[in-house]
C-alpha positions as CSV (number, residue, x, y, z in Angstrom):
1,M,0.2,0.3,-0.2
2,N,1.7,3.0,-1.2
3,K,0.0,6.7,0.1
4,T,1.7,10.6,-1.6
5,L,2.6,12.6,2.0
6,N,1.0,16.1,1.1
7,L,4.4,18.6,2.6
8,N,1.8,22.0,2.2
9,K,-1.0,20.2,4.7
10,F,1.8,19.0,7.1
11,E,3.9,21.6,6.6
12,K,0.7,23.5,8.2
13,N,0.3,20.5,11.2
14,S,4.0,20.5,12.2
15,E,3.4,17.5,13.9
16,L,5.7,14.6,14.2
17,S,4.2,11.9,12.3
18,I,4.4,8.1,12.2
19,F,3.7,6.3,8.8
20,I,2.8,2.6,8.4
21,N,2.6,-0.6,6.4
22,A,-0.5,-1.8,4.9
23,K,-0.4,-3.8,7.8
24,Y,-1.0,-0.9,10.2
25,E,3.2,-1.6,11.5
26,P,4.4,1.2,12.0
27,I,7.9,1.8,9.6
28,G,9.1,5.3,9.8
29,V,8.7,8.7,11.7
30,L,8.7,11.8,10.1
31,I,10.0,14.9,12.7
32,P,9.2,18.7,11.6
33,L,12.7,20.6,12.5
34,E,10.7,22.9,14.0
35,Q,9.5,20.3,16.0
36,W,13.1,18.8,16.9
37,K,13.5,21.5,20.1
38,K,10.9,19.7,21.8
39,I,12.0,16.2,21.0
40,A,15.7,16.4,21.7
41,P,16.0,16.9,25.6
42,T,14.3,13.0,25.6
43,V,17.0,11.4,22.4
44,D,20.4,10.3,23.9
45,K,23.0,12.8,22.5
46,N,25.4,10.2,21.3
47,S,22.8,8.9,19.1
48,E,22.7,9.0,15.0
49,L,19.6,10.3,15.5
50,H,20.4,13.6,17.5
51,Q,24.0,13.9,15.3
52,L,21.8,14.6,12.3
53,M,19.2,16.5,13.8
54,D,21.4,18.8,15.2
55,Q,23.4,19.4,11.8
56,L,20.0,19.5,10.3
57,T,18.8,21.9,12.3
58,F,22.1,24.4,12.8
59,K,21.7,27.6,11.3
60,P,25.0,30.0,11.4
61,I,24.7,32.6,13.6
62,F,25.8,35.3,10.6
63,E,22.4,34.1,8.9
64,R,19.8,34.2,11.8
65,S,17.5,37.0,12.5
66,L,18.5,39.6,15.8
67,K,16.0,37.9,17.8
68,E,17.0,34.5,17.0
69,Q,20.3,35.5,17.7
70,N,19.4,36.9,21.2
71,N,16.9,33.7,22.0
72,W,20.5,31.5,21.0
73,L,22.8,33.3,23.2
74,D,20.4,33.7,25.9
75,Q,19.9,30.3,26.3
76,E,23.7,29.9,26.0
77,I,24.3,32.5,28.5
78,E,22.2,31.2,30.6
79,Q,23.7,27.9,31.0
80,V,26.7,29.6,31.6
81,E,25.7,31.1,34.3
82,A,24.1,28.2,35.6
83,E,27.4,26.0,35.8
84,H,29.8,28.9,37.3
85,L,27.2,28.8,40.1
86,Q,27.2,25.2,41.0
87,K,30.4,25.2,40.8
88,G,31.1,28.1,43.4
89,L,31.9,30.9,41.2
90,Y,29.8,34.4,40.6
91,N,27.9,36.0,37.9
92,I,29.0,39.8,36.9
93,Y,25.9,42.1,35.5
94,Q,25.4,45.4,35.8
95,D,21.8,46.9,36.0
96,D,20.3,49.7,35.6
97,I,18.9,50.7,39.6
98,Y,22.4,49.7,40.9
99,C,24.6,49.9,39.1
100,K,24.4,53.9,38.2
101,D,28.7,54.4,37.2
102,K,30.4,52.5,34.7
103,D,32.5,50.8,37.1
104,V,30.0,49.8,39.4
105,F,28.9,45.6,39.1
106,I,26.7,43.1,40.7
107,H,28.3,40.4,41.9
108,Q,25.5,37.1,42.0
109,Y,26.7,34.2,43.9
110,T,24.4,31.2,44.7
111,D,23.1,32.8,47.9
112,H,23.6,36.5,47.4
113,R,24.4,39.6,45.6
114,E,27.2,42.1,45.9
115,L,27.3,45.3,44.5
116,V,30.9,45.9,43.6
117,K,33.2,48.9,42.6
118,V,35.9,47.5,39.8
119,N,39.1,49.9,39.3
120,A,39.5,49.8,36.0
121,D,44.1,50.5,36.4
122,T,44.6,48.4,39.4
123,G,41.5,45.3,39.1
124,Q,41.0,45.8,42.8
125,T,37.0,45.4,43.5
126,Q,36.1,47.4,46.5
127,T,32.2,45.6,48.5
128,I,29.9,48.8,48.6
129,R,26.7,47.0,49.1
130,R,26.4,43.1,50.7
131,S,23.0,41.0,50.5
132,F,20.3,43.2,48.5
């Protein structure tokens, strides 16, 4: 039994499709690239399927829109920040509320934050406020 897959209809639905033979036995799966992001965490990262789908869904940074770049970078930054905290390190950032001067930063630890002033010439830091 042969059936033709209407890709236009499939594209609108963007769903995972399972192909079956005449005996209704599954023989294949069609995974929309858009859906891979949802499925990927459940698949072994060392599997051939995961490696193939990573290649098929990879889009170079210079081909991404600004929104896509921000989304991709935000995920990477969040992962690195979480790794830092797990290792007992801290994350450094500035915000508009506490960091009115260019040399004032926030050090975010797992259990507290510190407002620090950094001397650009020497690299020395001075804690202005702790646990805020």
